[in-house]
N, C-alpha and C positions, 0 to 999 in steps of 0.2 A: 977613759974610753967609754963612749955612750953605749948603753945597752939597748938593743933593738928588741923587736917582738918575735924574733926567730925562735926563741925558746918556747913561745906559745903556739906557733904554727905546727900543725900535724898533717901529713898527707892523708887524704880521704880515699877509701876504696871505691872503685867504680861499681855503681848499682846495675845489675843485669836488667832489672825491670825498666830502668830509665833508658837503657839503650834501645829497648823495643817499643817505647811509648810512641815515638813519632811514626814508625811504620804502622802501628795499630790504628792510630788516628787516620792515617791515609787510607787504610783498608776499610775502616768504617765509613769514611766519606764516600769511597767508591761504591760500597754496597748500597748506601742510601741513594746515590745517584742512579745505580742500576735498578733499584726498586721503583724509583720515580719514573725512570724510562719505561720499565715494564708496565706500570699502571697507565702511563700515557698511551702506550701501544695498545693496551687492552681497551682503553676508551676510544681510541681511533678505530680499532677493529680492522676489518678487512677492507675499509674504505680507502686503503692506501695511505692512511695518515692525513687525508684531506677532510676537513669538516664541511658540512652542508649548511648553508645559510637558512635560517628559519623563514626568511622571506620567500624562499622557493617552495615552501611546504604549506599545506593546509592542515590545520590541527583543530580537532573538535574534542569536546568533553563527553565522556560516557555519563548518561543521566537517565533517570526514570521519568517517564512522561507518556503522553498519548502518542499512539502510532496510527496513522491513517494510510492505508494502502490504496492507491488509485492509479488509474491509467489515463493519461492525458495525451491529446494529439489533435490533429486537424482532420476534420471531416468535411464531406460534401453532401449537399442536399440531393437526394434521389427520390424518385416516386415509387412508393410501395406498390402502386398499381399503375402500370404504364403499358397498356395493351397495344399490340401492333396489329393492324388490319391487313389481311392478305387477300389476294385475288382468288375468288372461288372458281373462276373460269377464265379462259383466255378471251381477250377482247380489247376494245379501245377504251381508254380511261379518260374520264373528265372530272376534274376536281371542282368542288363547290365551295371550298374554303382555302385559306392560305396558312402557312406556318405562323404560329403565334396567336391565331384566332381563338377566342373563348367559345366553347361549344357546350351544349346541353345534351343530356342523355336522349338518344333517339333522333338527334339532328342529322340531316343528310350531309355527308361529307364528300362523297364522290360517287360516280356511277360508271358502270362497265357496260359496254354495248357488245353483246355476244350473239351474233346472228345464228351461229350453229346451235347454241343452247335453246334459243327461242324456236328455231325450226324443229328441233327434236321434241320440244314440248308440244308443238302443234301436231306433229305426227302421232305421238303417244296419246294425245287427247282424242284424235280421230280414231285410233285403235280402241280406245276405251268406249267411245260412242258406238262403234261397230259391235263390240262385244256385248254392250248393253242391249242393243237391238236384237242380237242373236239370242240372248237370254229371254227376252220378251217373246220372240218367235218360238223358242223351245217351250215356254210355258203354255202358249196357245196350242201348240201341237200336242203337248201332254194332256191338256184338258180335252182336246178332240179325241185322242186315242182312248182316253179313259171313258169318255162318253160312249164311244162305239162298243167298248168291251162291256160297259154297264148295260147298254141296250141288248147285247147278245145274252148277257146273264138274265135280264128280265124276260127275254123271249124264251130262254130255256126254262125259267121258272113257270111261265105260262104253259109251255108244252108239258111240264111235269104235272101241273094242276089238271090239264085236259086229260092226260093219261090216267090220272087218279079217277077222274069222273067217269071216263069210259070203262075202266075196270069195274067200277061200282055198278054201272048199268048192265054190263055184260054178266056180272055175277047175279044180279036180280033176275035177268032174263033167263039165265041158265037154271036158276032155282025154280022159275016158273015153267020151265020146259020149252021156252020159246027159241032158244039157240042151243047150239051144240057146245060141248065143253072146249072144243078147239078155239072158239071165239074168246072164251075166258082166258085161255092160256096166251092167246095172241095179245089181248089187252094187258095182261100181266107183263109180258115181255116189253111192250111199248112203254109201260110205266117205268120199268127198270132202266130202259134206254134213256128216258127223259131225266131220270134221277142222275144218271152218269153224266149227261150233258150239262146239267146244272152244276154238278161238282167241278167239272172241267172249266166251266165259265167262271165260277168263283175263284178257282186257283189261278186262272189266267189273269183275272182282274187284279188279284193280289200281287202276282209277279210283275205285272205291268206297272203297278203303283210303285213298287220298289225300284224297278228299272228307271222309271221317269224321275223318281226322287234323286237317285244317284246322278243321273244326267244333269238335272237342274242344279244340284249341289256343285258338280264339276264346273259348270258354266258360271255359277255365282262366284266360286273361288277364283276362277280366271279373271272375272271382272274386278274382284277385289284387288288382286295382284296388279292389274293394270291401273286401277284407281290409285293405289299406293305409289306406283311409279309416276303417275301424273302429279300427285301431290308433292313428291320429292323434287320433280323437275320444276314445279311452281315455286317450291322453296328456294331452289337454286337460282331461278330467275329473280325471285324477290331479293336474294342476297347480292344481286348485281348492283343494287342500291346500297352503298356502304353507309351505315349510320353509326353515330358515336355510342359506344357502350357505357360511357360514364360522363358525368359532368366534369369538365376540365378545360384543357387547352390543347390545341394541335401542336405536337412536338415537331416532327420532321416529315417532310414530303420525300419519300424514298425514290420516287420515279418522276419523270418529267410529265408535264401536262400534255394530253392527247397522245400518250405513248401507248403502243400496242404491247400489252403485258401478257405473260404466260400464267397459266393456272398455278397458284401457290406462291406467286411473287409477292414480296412485302411492298405495301403501298404507302402507308403513313402510320405514325404513332400518335397516341392520345395520352396526355398526362393527367392523372387524377390529382388535382391540386389539394383535395381534401384529405389525401393520404400520403403526405410527404414524410420521409424519414431521413436520417443523417447517417451516412456510412463512414466508418473510420477503419484504418488499418492498425492492427494491434500486433506487437511482437509475439512470436510463437511462445516465448517463455511466460507471458502473461495470459495468452489466449486460453490456455488450459484451465484457467481459473474463472473465465467468463461464463455466465449462465444467463439464460433468458429470465427477465424480470429484475435484474440488478438495477439499482438507481443510478442515474447519471445527471449531468448538467450540460446543457447546450448553450453556448453564448456567442454573441456576435453583434457588431454595431452598438456596443455599449449596453446591450441587454442580455439577459440570461433566462432560460426556460428549463424547467425540470423535464427529465425524460427517463425512459427505461429501455433496456436492451430487448429488442423484439426478435432478433435472430443472430446466430453465430454460424459462419460458414464452416462446414466440416473439412474444407480443403485448405492446405497451407501453400501459399504462393510466395516464392522469394523470401521465405522466413517470416511471413506475416499472414494474419488471418483477418478476413473482413467481418466486421460486426456492425449491426444496424441498431440505431436508437430511434424509438418512436416518441413523439412529444407526449408528455403526460398531461393531457388536457387539449385545449383547442390549438390547432395549428396556427402559428403566427402568420400574419398577413405579409405580403410583399416578398415572400420567399420565392426563389427561382431554382430551376433545375441546375445542378452542378455548382451552386453557390457554396463558398467556403465558410465554415463555421468552426469554432473551437469546441472540443468535446472532452469531457472528463467523466470517467466511470469509477465509482467507489467500489473497491473490491472488499475491503475489510476495515474495521475501526475498533481499536482497543484503547483502554484508558491508561493502564499502568504497565508499561513495558520498558525493560532495560534496553535503551537504544542508543544509536550513534548516528550522526549525520552521514548521509550517503556520499561516497566519494569513489575515486578510481580504485581504491583498495578492494572494493567489492568484486570488480572484474578481474583484477590482478590475482592470479593464483586461485581463482574461483572463490575468493573470500575466505580462504582457509588460514590466513595469517594476517597480522597487522603489526605496525611499529608503535610501541608505547613510549612516549616521551617523558623522561623524568631527569631532573637536574642536568639538562643539556645532553643526555644520552638517549638515543633512540634504540630500543631493544626489540628485536623481532620476537613475536609471540604467536603461538597457535591459537586460533579462535574458531568458534562455530556460530554462524549466523542463522537466523530464522527468517521470519517474514520480512519482506523487503518492499518499501514504498519508494515513491519518486524522490523524496527528500530525506528519508530516515530508514534505517535498517534495525532489526531486532538482534540483540546479542544474547546468545544462549550460553556460551561458555568462553572463558579465556580473558574476560575483562570485568572490571569492577566499577561501580559508580564513582565518578570524580576523576578517573584516570584520563590523561591526555593522550590522544591517538592521532597519528599522522594519517589523514584520510586521502590525501592526494600529494603527489610528488615523491612518493617513496621509491620510485625507480632510480632516483639519484643515489640511493644506498647500495644499489646492485643487489647482491644476495648476501650482504653482510649480516651477521648475527647482531652486531652492535655498530652504531655509528654516532659520531659527535655532531651535535647541532649547535651552531654558533648563532648568537643574537643577530 
């Protein structure tokens, strides 16, 4: 009988650890899969698990460099000095020029025919002539009255001298015993009477001089008032001939030829071509930084000219402020009223600024946050911006040099804290 190996075989006991090995491996695999799923969920974030294509985004790098803040826009040529001529009186209008004609200072532009004003001037001139004649007559009367009073005074002085002489004769005669004392007393009374008459005549002459002086002054003042009135009417009649106040060009004729216009009506405008400016509309957010004297650049038709801000309107209209730039030098030729030109005003210029290209993220949320892109993940981060230019903004906090930032298209992320960006 052949012996087998049964004597060598021994039953082996079941190892408890071997029984749990397979379930442990399964549990470990499940945990790894769950961790991977959780990481993927974290990377997808609140974007609902959908990744955003990089082609839909605009990405820029945070870097240190120069920052130039300026305001650019379209402006139109306006006249800094464009007076409008008005009718100084009602009347019939006759133009001597046409719209667009070049004119010189003092040139006749139009005439008004006002019969009423001319008739009033003639009447007041006649009154002035009459008052002048009245003044001359009063002066003659004053000289005559003064002459009469002076003659009376001289006669009283003669009577006084006669009375003195008579008193002296009567006194000598009385001392010689030739006349009675009564004659001396009578002569003395006559002398006193003559002295009183002289005093009255002198006082009367002085009072009459004052009275005549006042009367003549009143008539002279009345004549002066009338003369001023005549001069003013002559000025008004002279202004019926409308003359150009500047060297320039006729802008618009505001009324028709041979029209009967009322006093104060606008007639025509004159444009001073030597004082042209460019007016631009600036957003209210930039307008508060504009100031008179800031440098700018005006360009058009392939040319550019330096300029400076000459005025900034204090009024905001439809969220914009009007600013005017004056050419820094001679005014270019061939410019026309309301011609369109490009305008750029330099607000600020800095050499070394941590900056980022300007994008829609500046307006979204007021520029308080931005998405930083790293390893295919866009992470929302709080930032603080400073000075803002047309193409670049200053970064004060929240970003570092070299970081990639989504400057436009971040609305595709919604409000997610993180989002996946696919190539």
